[in-house]
C-alpha positions in Angstrom: 115.0 47.5 -48.7 111.3 47.4 -48.2 111.8 46.8 -44.5 114.1 49.8 -44.2 111.8 52.3 -46.1 108.7 51.3 -44.2 110.0 51.8 -40.7 109.9 55.6 -40.3 106.8 56.6 -42.3 104.5 54.0 -40.7 105.7 55.2 -37.4 104.6 58.7 -38.3 101.3 57.7 -40.0 99.3 56.9 -36.8 99.8 60.4 -35.6 98.2 61.8 -38.7 95.3 59.3 -38.5 94.6 60.2 -34.8 93.9 63.8 -35.8 90.2 64.3 -36.4 89.2 65.1 -40.0 88.4 68.7 -40.8 84.8 69.7 -40.5 82.8 69.4 -43.7 79.5 70.9 -44.6 76.6 69.8 -46.8 73.5 71.5 -48.2 70.8 72.0 -45.6 73.3 73.1 -43.0 74.7 69.6 -42.3 78.1 69.3 -40.6 80.2 66.2 -40.9 83.3 65.0 -38.9 82.1 66.8 -35.8 84.1 65.7 -32.7 84.1 68.1 -29.8 86.5 65.9 -27.8 89.2 66.8 -30.3 90.9 69.8 -28.7 92.1 71.4 -32.0 88.7 71.2 -33.6 86.9 72.5 -30.5 89.2 75.5 -29.9 89.4 76.3 -33.6 85.8 76.5 -34.8 83.9 74.0 -32.8 83.2 76.1 -29.7 81.7 79.0 -31.8 79.4 76.6 -33.7 78.2 74.9 -30.5 77.5 78.3 -28.8 75.5 79.5 -31.8 73.3 76.4 -31.8 73.0 76.5 -28.0 71.6 80.1 -28.1 68.8 79.3 -30.5 68.1 76.0 -28.9 67.6 77.8 -25.6 65.2 80.3 -27.2 63.1 77.6 -28.9 63.0 75.5 -25.7 62.1 78.6 -23.7 59.0 79.0 -25.8 58.2 75.3 -25.4 58.1 75.8 -21.6 56.0 78.9 -22.0 53.3 77.1 -23.9 53.6 74.0 -21.6 52.9 76.1 -18.6 50.2 78.4 -19.9 47.3 76.5 -18.5 48.7 76.5 -14.9 48.2 80.3 -15.0 45.0 80.5 -17.1 43.1 78.2 -14.7 43.4 80.7 -11.8 41.6 83.3 -13.9 38.9 81.0 -15.4 36.3 81.8 -12.7 36.7 85.5 -13.3 36.2 84.9 -17.0 32.9 83.1 -16.4 34.0 79.4 -16.4 32.7 77.1 -13.7 34.9 74.0 -13.1 35.2 72.0 -9.9 38.5 71.4 -8.1 39.1 68.0 -9.8 38.6 69.5 -13.3 40.9 72.4 -12.5 43.8 70.1 -11.5 43.3 68.1 -14.6 43.7 71.2 -16.7 46.9 71.9 -14.8 48.3 68.4 -15.0 47.3 67.1 -18.5 49.9 69.2 -20.4 52.6 67.5 -18.2 51.2 64.1 -18.9 51.2 64.6 -22.7 54.5 66.4 -22.7 56.2 63.7 -20.7 54.9 61.1 -23.1 56.0 63.1 -26.2 59.5 63.3 -24.9 60.1 59.7 -25.7 59.6 60.0 -29.5 61.0 63.5 -29.5 64.3 62.0 -28.2 64.8 60.2 -31.5 63.7 63.0 -33.8 67.2 64.7 -33.8 69.0 61.6 -35.1 66.3 61.0 -37.6 65.8 64.5 -39.0 68.7 66.6 -37.7 68.8 69.0 -34.7 68.2 72.2 -36.8 65.4 70.6 -38.9 63.5 69.2 -35.9 63.8 72.5 -33.9 62.0 74.2 -36.8 59.2 71.6 -36.8 58.9 71.4 -33.0 58.7 75.2 -32.7 56.0 75.3 -35.4 53.9 72.7 -33.5 53.7 75.3 -30.6 51.4 77.4 -32.8 48.6 74.8 -32.4 48.2 75.0 -28.6 48.8 78.8 -28.5 46.1 79.5 -31.1 43.8 76.8 -29.6 44.0 78.4 -26.1 43.2 81.8 -27.5 40.1 80.5 -29.1 38.6 78.3 -26.3 39.0 80.7 -23.4 37.2 83.4 -25.3 33.9 81.5 -24.7 32.8 80.6 -21.2 30.4 78.0 -22.7 33.3 75.9 -24.0 32.7 72.3 -22.8 35.2 70.9 -20.4 36.3 68.1 -22.7 37.2 70.6 -25.4 39.2 72.7 -22.8 41.0 69.5 -21.7 41.9 68.6 -25.3 43.4 72.0 -26.0 45.2 71.9 -22.7 46.6 68.5 -23.7 48.0 70.0 -26.9 50.2 72.2 -24.7 52.2 69.1 -24.1 54.0 69.8 -27.5 56.0 72.3 -25.4 57.0 69.7 -22.9 58.3 67.4 -25.7 60.7 70.0 -26.9 63.0 69.5 -23.9 64.0 66.0 -24.8 65.0 66.7 -28.4 66.7 69.9 -27.5 68.8 68.3 -24.8 69.6 65.3 -26.9 70.8 67.7 -29.7 73.0 69.8 -27.5 74.7 66.8 -25.8 76.2 66.0 -29.3 77.7 69.5 -29.6 79.7 69.7 -26.4 82.7 67.8 -25.0 82.1 65.7 -21.9 84.1 68.1 -19.6 81.6 71.0 -20.5 78.4 69.0 -20.8 77.2 69.9 -17.3 77.4 73.7 -17.9 76.0 73.5 -21.4 73.1 71.2 -20.6 72.4 73.3 -17.5 72.2 76.5 -19.6 70.0 74.9 -22.2 67.7 73.4 -19.6 67.7 76.6 -17.5 66.8 78.7 -20.5 63.9 76.4 -21.2 62.8 76.2 -17.5 62.8 80.0 -17.4 59.9 79.9 -19.8 57.7 78.7 -17.0 58.6 81.7 -14.9 58.3 84.2 -17.7 54.8 82.9 -18.6 53.7 83.1 -15.0 54.9 86.7 -14.8 53.8 88.0 -18.2 50.4 86.4 -18.6 48.7 87.8 -15.5 49.9 91.3 -16.7 48.8 90.9 -20.3 45.3 89.6 -19.6 44.6 92.4 -17.2 46.1 95.4 -19.1 43.2 97.6 -20.3 40.6 95.2 -18.9 37.8 96.7 -16.9 35.0 94.3 -15.9 36.4 91.4 -18.0 39.8 89.8 -18.6 41.6 89.6 -22.0 42.2 85.9 -21.4 42.7 84.9 -25.1 45.8 87.1 -25.1 47.5 84.4 -23.0 47.8 82.4 -26.2 48.0 85.0 -28.9 50.9 87.0 -27.5 53.4 84.2 -28.1 52.8 83.6 -31.8 55.3 86.3 -33.1 58.0 84.8 -30.8 57.3 81.3 -32.0 57.7 82.5 -35.6 61.0 84.1 -34.7 62.3 80.9 -33.2 61.4 79.0 -36.4 63.3 81.6 -38.5 66.3 81.6 -36.1 66.6 77.8 -36.2 66.3 77.8 -40.0 68.9 80.5 -40.4 71.5 79.9 -37.7 71.3 76.3 -36.4 73.1 73.2 -37.8 72.5 69.4 -38.2 75.3 67.1 -37.2 76.0 64.1 -39.3 77.5 62.3 -36.3 74.1 62.5 -34.4 72.9 59.2 -35.7 70.2 57.0 -34.1 71.7 53.9 -32.6 68.6 51.7 -32.2 70.5 48.8 -30.7 72.2 51.1 -28.1 68.8 52.7 -27.3 67.3 49.3 -26.7 70.3 48.4 -24.6 69.8 51.6 -22.6 66.3 50.5 -21.7 67.6 47.3 -20.3 70.2 49.1 -18.2 69.1 49.3 -14.5 70.9 52.7 -14.1 68.5 54.2 -16.6 65.6 53.4 -14.4 67.4 54.5 -11.2 68.3 57.8 -12.7 64.7 58.2 -14.0 63.4 57.9 -10.4 65.9 60.5 -9.2 64.9 62.8 -12.1 61.2 62.4 -11.1 62.3 63.8 -7.7 64.2 66.7 -9.1 62.8 67.9 -12.4 59.4 66.3 -11.7 59.2 68.4 -8.5 60.3 71.6 -10.3 57.7 71.3 -13.2 55.0 69.9 -10.9 55.3 72.7 -8.3 55.7 75.3 -11.0 52.4 74.2 -12.5 50.5 74.1 -9.2 52.1 77.1 -7.4 49.7 79.7 -8.7 46.8 77.5 -7.6 48.4 76.9 -4.2 48.8 80.7 -3.6 45.2 81.4 -4.8 43.8 78.7 -2.4 45.9 79.3 0.7 46.5 83.1 0.4 43.8 84.5 -2.0 44.7 88.1 -1.0 48.2 87.5 -2.4 47.2 85.8 -5.7 47.8 89.1 -7.5 49.1 91.4 -4.7 50.5 94.2 -6.9 48.9 96.4 -9.5 50.6 98.6 -12.0 47.8 100.7 -13.6 45.2 98.2 -14.7 47.6 95.3 -14.7 48.0 92.7 -11.9 51.2 91.0 -11.0 51.4 87.6 -9.4 54.4 86.4 -7.4 54.0 82.8 -8.5 56.6 83.3 -11.2 59.3 83.6 -8.6 59.3 79.8 -7.9 60.0 78.8 -11.5 62.5 81.7 -11.8 64.8 80.7 -8.9 64.6 77.0 -9.9 65.5 77.9 -13.5 68.4 80.1 -12.5 69.7 77.4 -10.1 69.8 74.7 -12.7 73.0 75.5 -14.6 74.8 75.9 -11.2 73.7 72.4 -10.4 75.5 71.3 -13.5 78.6 73.4 -12.9 78.9 72.2 -9.3 78.6 68.7 -10.5 81.4 69.3 -13.0 83.5 70.3 -10.0 82.4 67.9 -7.2 80.4 65.2 -8.9 76.7 64.9 -9.7 75.9 62.4 -7.0 77.1 64.5 -4.2 75.2 67.6 -5.4 72.1 65.5 -5.9 72.2 64.2 -2.3 72.5 67.8 -1.1 69.5 68.8 -3.2 67.2 66.0 -1.9 68.2 66.9 1.7 67.2 70.5 1.2 64.0 69.6 -0.7 62.9 67.3 2.1 63.6 69.9 4.8 62.0 72.6 2.7 58.8 70.6 2.3 58.7 69.7 5.9 59.2 73.4 6.9 56.2 74.3 4.7 54.1 71.7 6.5 55.1 73.0 9.9 54.5 76.7 9.1 51.5 76.6 6.9 49.1 76.8 9.8 50.7 80.1 10.8 49.1 81.7 7.8 52.1 83.9 6.9 52.4 84.3 3.1 55.9 85.6 3.1 57.2 82.7 5.1 55.3 80.3 2.8 56.9 82.1 -0.2 60.4 82.0 1.1 60.2 78.3 2.0 58.8 77.4 -1.4 61.6 79.4 -3.1 64.1 77.3 -1.1 62.3 74.2 -2.4 62.4 75.5 -6.0 66.1 76.4 -5.7 67.0 72.9 -4.5 65.0 71.2 -7.2 66.7 73.4 -9.8 70.2 72.5 -8.5 69.1 68.8 -8.4 67.9 69.1 -12.0 71.3 70.1 -13.2 73.2 67.6 -11.0 71.0 64.6 -11.9 71.2 65.3 -15.6 75.0 65.7 -15.3 75.2 62.2 -13.8 73.6 60.5 -16.9 76.5 60.8 -19.4 79.0 60.0 -16.7 77.2 56.8 -15.7 76.9 55.6 -19.3 80.5 56.5 -20.1 81.6 54.5 -17.0 79.5 51.5 -18.2 81.2 51.8 -21.6 84.6 51.4 -19.9 85.8 55.0 -20.0 88.9 55.4 -17.7 87.8 58.8 -16.4 84.1 58.8 -17.0 83.5 62.2 -15.3 85.7 64.0 -17.9 85.7 61.6 -20.9 82.6 60.8 -23.0 83.8 57.4 -24.3 83.4 56.3 -27.9 80.6 57.5 -30.3 78.4 54.5 -29.5 78.6 55.4 -25.8 77.7 59.0 -26.6 74.7 57.9 -28.7 73.5 55.7 -25.9 73.9 58.5 -23.4 71.9 60.9 -25.7 69.1 58.4 -25.9 69.2 57.9 -22.2 69.0 61.7 -21.6 65.8 61.9 -23.6 64.2 58.8 -22.0 65.1 59.9 -18.5 63.8 63.4 -19.2 60.5 61.9 -20.4 60.1 59.7 -17.3 61.1 62.5 -15.0 58.5 64.8 -16.5 55.7 62.6 -15.3 56.4 64.1 -12.0 54.8 67.3 -13.5 51.6 65.2 -13.8 51.9 63.4 -10.5 52.5 66.3 -8.2 49.4 68.3 -9.1 47.3 65.2 -9.1 48.5 64.2 -5.6 48.0 67.6 -4.2 44.6 67.7 -5.8 43.8 64.4 -4.2 45.1 65.7 -0.8 42.9 68.8 -1.2 39.7 66.9 -2.2 40.2 64.0 0.3 41.6 65.8 3.4 40.6 69.4 2.7 44.3 70.5 2.9 47.6 70.3 1.1 49.9 69.3 4.0 49.1 65.6 3.7 50.3 65.6 0.1 53.4 67.6 1.0 54.2 64.9 3.6 54.2 62.3 0.9 56.9 64.2 -0.9 59.1 64.5 2.2 59.2 60.7 2.4 59.9 60.4 -1.3 62.8 62.8 -1.2 64.3 61.0 1.8 64.1 57.7 -0.1 65.7 59.2 -3.2 68.5 60.6 -1.1 69.3 57.2 0.3 69.1 55.6 -3.1 71.6 58.1 -4.6 74.0 57.6 -1.7 74.0 53.8 -1.9 74.3 53.5 -5.7 76.2 56.5 -6.9 78.4 57.6 -3.9 79.3 54.5 -1.9 79.0 52.2 -5.0 81.2 54.5 -7.1 83.8 54.7 -4.3 84.0 51.0 -4.2 84.6 51.0 -8.0 87.4 53.6 -7.4 85.7 56.4 -9.4 83.4 59.4 -9.0 80.0 60.1 -10.5 
């Protein structure tokens, strides 16, 4: 009898067990049982929750990039404000926020599992108040010593750290099949902060200014927006109970050769984007001083340097979307090819002295780096899902342990890649001080992009084909 009565119900029981538990909430806006791979949960209420968190994540990260890039714009105006720094000091002010921001991305990666995505977004946004206020104070006095200026510029690195925690947080919210687009939007919204800062700050500091600049406003104007981001995160974002720190998986990720290969590729894509974004206003001022602020609206001056970061930011989500469709490795190879050709074209045409040609070619370079940002980042969860044994790694995230390892890898790779934001200004500064021009430095980048193209093809195109899959 027992054999007879146990046959049918046990056969039905696994179906019930396979269905994901209903979402549960706890005080402090914690959500348990989150599983975006479950179609019913995702289409029911999961998608709306993920989108709400994504919107406020984008806004907070946007402000992080604004603060991170402020010094790249401010340094161009320091001579007019009475500061006297040499070329080497100027390039240190441009690059030190990238160095600190890249370093902070490593601990920031683990803040979301430790404190929750919503909670850490509030804290990381609040930290932006320190460099914004500090900048407003130190640039108001031309007698401020260089070490003090450098220390305040270093604090702008708080803004660069935000990217790692934001991206690690959002990767938990979205299913594997939509990660490319979601991470691309989140990153693009943040990257856009560099462009907006480069557009807004030159206008704000010159509005109403006569013989002097209102340089402190470069920091003060962002404070209300930072406070808004803190409120928005507090009121509308959520913490996920499933976003746990997997220390063993994180340490295993550090031992994974693919983490280091992908980091090199990300230095080439994102490192180029943030490095060129930081140095672009200085390049224009040095090579084409008449076009540093070519347009005036009343007493305000408008710089075209913002266009580089703008097109790179807008291109990033399409890099992710194209990777969802064709594979990240293929799109990354295409990006490196265009970047190498773009940098080479700048070298060939710079002696012509045509600003508009220079601008167009650099916009091509920025666009390709933006597409490459999205495609390289899209490769990361795919590679780690494949290593975990997922049958269709391009569309399936694997188990929760694999997802946690991928989230840790996203943060670590973003940290290493961001060091390109320090290296590019430093190398261009070295080229300028050693050879008296920038073309030598640009030539170094051409060779680097060519090498990264070959590396991507060998490891992630031909290697994946031999394994019978696509990355």
